[in-house]
N, C-alpha and C positions, 0 to 999 in steps of 0.2 A: 503492499499499499503505499500511496505517497504520503508525505508527511500532512499536506493539505487535507488529504481523505481522512487521515485519522484525527484531526483536528475538527474537522466539521461533524464527523460521527460521534466523537467522544471529546468534548470539549474539556472535560475533566482531565484530558491528558496534558493539556498546556504546562500546568505546573512541574509535572514530569519532566517534560522536553526542557524547560529553562533551568530546573535543579540539575540536570546532567550537561548541561552547556550548550544545548541545541536552540540558540536563541533566533533562529530565523522563522519563527511562527507567522510572521508577516510578509515574510520575503517571498519575492515572485517565485524563487526556486521551489518553495515548499509545495507548489502545485505540480511540479515535475519530477521531484527527487524522492526517492522512496526513504524510508526510515533508515534502512542499511546504508544507502549512499550517505546520507546526511551525518550518521555516526562516523563512518569512515572518513568523510571530509573534515570533520571535526576533531578526530581523535578521540572518539567516546566508546566506551565500552559499550558494545550492541548488546551483548547477551544481559548485562545488568539491567540497562535501560528497557530492553524487552520483557524481563521479568516485571519490572515496575509498571511497564504500560499493560502488562497482561493481568496485573494484580497479584505476581507471586511474592512481593514484598509486603503486601498486607496482612494484616491478621484477619483471621476469619471472623464474620460478623456473627455471633451468636451460635455458630454451629460447633458442636462439641468435636474436639480432636480425636481422632481414631486412636484407641489404645491398643497395645501389644498384647495378645494373647499369652499368658505363661502357663505352663504346667503346674499344677499342684502337686505338692509331693506327699 
């Protein structure tokens, strides 16, 4: 996806882009440049930013965490 598509469909992603140093939110290139291309051009850790954009760094909201099952002795 282009940066512009992500921003249009998910405006809550703007602070994540800014926090990671991708400040071309209003730049004309955002409509042509993919998230990957933008990260590479600006020396940004793509995997880290994608995890944040996809919610990987957010705490689960009200969902119980899965617990590992242990054998009882």
